[in-house]
N, C-alpha and C positions, 0 to 999 in steps of 0.2 A: 207871358200871356195868361190872363185870367179868364177862366171858363165860366159861363153862366151856369146856373144850377141845372138847366135842361141839357146843356152840352156835357156837363159832368155826369149826369145820369146816363146819357147815351153812351158815353165812354165806358162807364162802369158796366153797363149792360153788354156792350161789345166784348169786354174782357171775359165776363162770366159766360156768355153764350159761346164764345170761342173755345173756352175750356170745356164746356159741355160737348160741343161738336167734335173736338179732338179726342177727348177721353172716352166719350160714350156715343160713338157714331150711330149705334143702333138703339139708343135709348137706355132706360134703366136696366142694369144687369138682372138676369133671372137665374133660377136654379133648374130650368128645363134641361133635361138630358144629363143631369149631374151624376146619376147612378149608372149611366150606360157603361157596359163593359165589366162591371163588378161581378155579375153573375157568370160571365164567360171565363173567369179565372179558373185555372186548371187544378191548383192545389191550395192548401191553407196559406202558404207563404205568398202566393200570387194574390189571394183574396185579401190578405193583410195589407199588402202593398196597395192594392186597388182601393181598399177602405181608407187607408191613410191619405191617398191622393184625393178621394172624394171629400174627406174631412178638410184637407188643406184648400181644395177648390171652393168648398162651401164657405170657409173663412174669408177667402179672397173675394168671393162674390158678396158676402156680407159687408166687407169693407168698401167695396165698390158701390154697393147700394147706399151706404151711409154717405159716401162722398158725393154721389149723384144727388141724393136728397138734400144735402147741405148746399150744393150749388143751385139747385132749383129753389130752395128757400131764399138763398141770397138773391137770386134773380127776381123773385117775387117782391122781396123787400125793396130792392132798387127800383123796380117797375112802379111801385107805389110812391116812390120819391123819398123813402126813408134814408137818411144819411147813414154812413158807416162811421160810427164813433169808436174811439179808443176806450177800451174797457176800464182803464185806469184813470185817465184825466178827463174823459168825456169830450175831448176835442175831436173834430172830424179828421179821419185818417187821410193823409195826403194821397193824391191820385197816383203818384209814382210809387209810393209804398204799396198801395193796393195792387198796382200792376205787377209788382215784384212778388208780393206775398198776399194773395187774396184772402187766405184763411187766417192771417195774423190778426189778433184781436187788439194789438197795441200799436200806438204810433212809435216812431223811431226813438224819441226821447225816453218814453216809458219802457220800451223794450230794452234799451241800454241800461236803464236803472235796474230793471228786473234781473238782467243777466249779470250785472255787477254784484247785486245782492246775492244771487245764487252761485256766484263764483264761476260763471261761464266765461272762458277766455274770449277776449275780443278778437275778431278776425279782421285783419287789414291786409289788403292786397293778396289774399289767398293764404296768408300765414296766420296762425293763431299766436297771439302774444300772451304768454302765460304770466300770471302775477309773479313779481319777484319774491324769492324766498327770504325769510328773515334770518 
């Protein structure tokens, strides 16, 4: 079944908006309350652990914010009708490929070529087939 460009756009938007609502039900991650409990630490060891947790949480929030921003940017591009092209060959990325890996920048063929070039083992049926040794 061939989709019209409007149907494809709607399908892509549904995928991205579904990811946004699943991963970020309350919207963009914030740092509010990040330092709560740090000043309650009883001794230096507790403070060190609390500081470490704050740092790790800040990193996780930053990664979440970056992912959220990427999804919102992707949503905006799709809404404008911008096609999603392969970074390597400039062909439009197949809808099934996009559904499986929305952040992948390559079509299946170019991804396979890149992985072969980089020595990444090909996965088939859940098992990685390593290249034969000479």
